[in-house]
N, CA, C and O atoms as a GROMACS GRO file, in nm:
protein
  180
    1MET      N    1   9.504   0.309  12.610
    1MET     CA    2   9.384   0.258  12.534
    1MET      C    3   9.443   0.306  12.391
    1MET      O    4   9.519   0.402  12.378
    2THR      N    5   9.403   0.236  12.302
    2THR     CA    6   9.436   0.254  12.139
    2THR      C    7   9.299   0.286  12.060
    2THR      O    8   9.219   0.192  12.057
    3PRO      N    9   9.266   0.386  12.005
    3PRO     CA   10   9.177   0.419  11.940
    3PRO      C   11   9.167   0.306  11.821
    3PRO      O   12   9.268   0.256  11.772
    4VAL      N   13   9.023   0.268  11.778
    4VAL     CA   14   9.016   0.164  11.666
    4VAL      C   15   8.927   0.234  11.571
    4VAL      O   16   8.811   0.252  11.607
    5VAL      N   17   8.964   0.274  11.456
    5VAL     CA   18   8.862   0.317  11.335
    5VAL      C   19   8.871   0.208  11.241
    5VAL      O   20   8.968   0.152  11.191
    6MET      N   21   8.712   0.185  11.226
    6MET     CA   22   8.660   0.092  11.121
    6MET      C   23   8.609   0.149  11.003
    6MET      O   24   8.516   0.229  11.006
    7VAL      N   25   8.680   0.103  10.872
    7VAL     CA   26   8.635   0.180  10.758
    7VAL      C   27   8.543   0.041  10.694
    7VAL      O   28   8.581  -0.073  10.670
    8ASP      N   29   8.408   0.106  10.677
    8ASP     CA   30   8.345  -0.012  10.613
    8ASP      C   31   8.355   0.029  10.452
    8ASP      O   32   8.410   0.137  10.428
    9LYS      N   33   8.308  -0.045  10.345
    9LYS     CA   34   8.334  -0.050  10.206
    9LYS      C   35   8.458   0.024  10.158
    9LYS      O   36   8.455   0.110  10.070
   10ALA      N   37   8.579  -0.020  10.229
   10ALA     CA   38   8.698   0.050  10.216
   10ALA      C   39   8.750   0.016  10.068
   10ALA      O   40   8.846   0.077  10.020
   11HIS      N   41   8.676  -0.091   9.993
   11HIS     CA   42   8.718  -0.098   9.868
   11HIS      C   43   8.683  -0.003   9.757
   11HIS      O   44   8.718  -0.012   9.640
   12LEU      N   45   8.604   0.096   9.816
   12LEU     CA   46   8.582   0.218   9.730
   12LEU      C   47   8.652   0.334   9.748
   12LEU      O   48   8.628   0.433   9.680
   13LEU      N   49   8.748   0.331   9.848
   13LEU     CA   50   8.870   0.442   9.870
   13LEU      C   51   8.960   0.432   9.744
   13LEU      O   52   8.998   0.322   9.704
   14ASP      N   53   8.988   0.534   9.690
   14ASP     CA   54   9.080   0.543   9.574
   14ASP      C   55   9.240   0.573   9.648
   14ASP      O   56   9.268   0.604   9.764
   15ARG      N   57   9.322   0.551   9.537
   15ARG     CA   58   9.482   0.539   9.584
   15ARG      C   59   9.524   0.661   9.671
   15ARG      O   60   9.620   0.653   9.747
   16LYS      N   61   9.454   0.767   9.660
   16LYS     CA   62   9.516   0.911   9.713
   16LYS      C   63   9.472   0.881   9.847
   16LYS      O   64   9.556   0.896   9.937
   17MET      N   65   9.327   0.833   9.884
   17MET     CA   66   9.302   0.831  10.029
   17MET      C   67   9.374   0.713  10.104
   17MET      O   68   9.395   0.724  10.225
   18LEU      N   69   9.408   0.607  10.040
   18LEU     CA   70   9.494   0.512  10.111
   18LEU      C   71   9.587   0.558  10.148
   18LEU      O   72   9.614   0.544  10.268
   19VAL      N   73   9.694   0.649  10.047
   19VAL     CA   74   9.820   0.689  10.101
   19VAL      C   75   9.809   0.772  10.204
   19VAL      O   76   9.913   0.788  10.268
   20LYS      N   77   9.697   0.842  10.245
   20LYS     CA   78   9.665   0.956  10.353
   20LYS      C   79   9.677   0.875  10.466
   20LYS      O   80   9.757   0.897  10.557
   21VAL      N   81   9.572   0.751  10.461
   21VAL     CA   82   9.580   0.659  10.562
   21VAL      C   83   9.684   0.608  10.614
   21VAL      O   84   9.693   0.591  10.736
   22ARG      N   85   9.774   0.575  10.535
   22ARG     CA   86   9.920   0.519  10.544
   22ARG      C   87   9.986   0.625  10.619
   22ARG      O   88  10.045   0.596  10.723
   23PHE      N   89   9.981   0.744  10.577
   23PHE     CA   90  10.083   0.869  10.682
   23PHE      C   91  10.019   0.876  10.808
   23PHE      O   92  10.086   0.924  10.899
   24LEU      N   93   9.855   0.824  10.844
   24LEU     CA   94   9.842   0.867  10.976
   24LEU      C   95   9.872   0.768  11.054
   24LEU      O   96   9.871   0.796  11.174
   25LEU      N   97   9.905   0.640  11.022
   25LEU     CA   98   9.979   0.528  11.058
   25LEU      C   99  10.118   0.535  11.099
   25LEU      O  100  10.167   0.461  11.184
   26ASN      N  101  10.173   0.614  11.045
   26ASN     CA  102  10.350   0.635  11.004
   26ASN      C  103  10.372   0.742  11.131
   26ASN      O  104  10.488   0.780  11.146
   27PHE      N  105  10.288   0.788  11.211
   27PHE     CA  106  10.341   0.873  11.324
   27PHE      C  107  10.412   0.810  11.444
   27PHE      O  108  10.347   0.756  11.533
   28LYS      N  109  10.529   0.817  11.444
   28LYS     CA  110  10.620   0.763  11.552
   28LYS      C  111  10.616   0.588  11.523
   28LYS      O  112  10.630   0.502  11.610
   29LEU      N  113  10.602   0.573  11.429
   29LEU     CA  114  10.602   0.405  11.403
   29LEU      C  115  10.684   0.319  11.475
   29LEU      O  116  10.636   0.215  11.520
   30ASP      N  117  10.815   0.351  11.496
   30ASP     CA  118  10.877   0.258  11.595
   30ASP      C  119  10.902   0.288  11.727
   30ASP      O  120  10.994   0.240  11.793
   31ALA      N  121  10.809   0.380  11.772
   31ALA     CA  122  10.783   0.406  11.890
   31ALA      C  123  10.665   0.361  11.954
   31ALA      O  124  10.673   0.297  12.059
   32GLN      N  125  10.538   0.392  11.893
   32GLN     CA  126  10.399   0.360  11.923
   32GLN      C  127  10.341   0.346  11.818
   32GLN      O  128  10.383   0.382  11.708
   33SER      N  129  10.218   0.282  11.847
   33SER     CA  130  10.101   0.270  11.748
   33SER      C  131   9.994   0.336  11.815
   33SER      O  132   9.929   0.301  11.914
   34PRO      N  133   9.983   0.488  11.712
   34PRO     CA  134   9.858   0.569  11.746
   34PRO      C  135   9.729   0.517  11.722
   34PRO      O  136   9.641   0.570  11.790
   35MET      N  137   9.692   0.429  11.644
   35MET     CA  138   9.563   0.364  11.656
   35MET      C  139   9.556   0.243  11.558
   35MET      O  140   9.647   0.216  11.480
   36ALA      N  141   9.456   0.181  11.567
   36ALA     CA  142   9.444   0.069  11.464
   36ALA      C  143   9.335   0.080  11.394
   36ALA      O  144   9.230   0.109  11.451
   37ILE      N  145   9.338   0.061  11.258
   37ILE     CA  146   9.225   0.077  11.144
   37ILE      C  147   9.199  -0.103  11.096
   37ILE      O  148   9.282  -0.191  11.074
   38ILE      N  149   9.064  -0.105  11.092
   38ILE     CA  150   9.024  -0.217  11.040
   38ILE      C  151   8.933  -0.193  10.903
   38ILE      O  152   8.823  -0.139  10.901
   39MET      N  153   9.007  -0.246  10.790
   39MET     CA  154   8.903  -0.192  10.650
   39MET      C  155   8.840  -0.300  10.608
   39MET      O  156   8.905  -0.404  10.604
   40VAL      N  157   8.732  -0.300  10.577
   40VAL     CA  158   8.631  -0.400  10.564
   40VAL      C  159   8.579  -0.366  10.408
   40VAL      O  160   8.551  -0.248  10.383
   41GLY      N  161   8.569  -0.451  10.320
   41GLY     CA  162   8.548  -0.442  10.195
   41GLY      C  163   8.543  -0.556  10.114
   41GLY      O  164   8.543  -0.668  10.166
   42GLN      N  165   8.538  -0.541  10.003
   42GLN     CA  166   8.566  -0.655   9.904
   42GLN      C  167   8.704  -0.703   9.896
   42GLN      O  168   8.791  -0.645   9.961
   43SER      N  169   8.733  -0.812   9.817
   43SER     CA  170   8.880  -0.882   9.849
   43SER      C  171   8.991  -0.770   9.747
   43SER      O  172   9.113  -0.784   9.746
   44GLU      N  173   8.932  -0.685   9.682
   44GLU     CA  174   9.025  -0.623   9.604
   44GLU      C  175   9.136  -0.560   9.672
   44GLU      O  176   9.242  -0.534   9.614
   45ILE      N  177   9.114  -0.530   9.812
   45ILE     CA  178   9.210  -0.456   9.904
   45ILE      C  179   9.332  -0.536   9.925
   45ILE      O  180   9.422  -0.492   9.997
   0.00000   0.00000   0.00000
């Protein structure tokens, strides 16, 4: 099973938080996908 995290109002996240989210997804990137993230918000993302 792959956990799915859904972030509502993701357009309100600052750059620092988006970098932290990127690091979460970078775990063993070439071997496995630890989770899926769906970011919902305005089109600025």
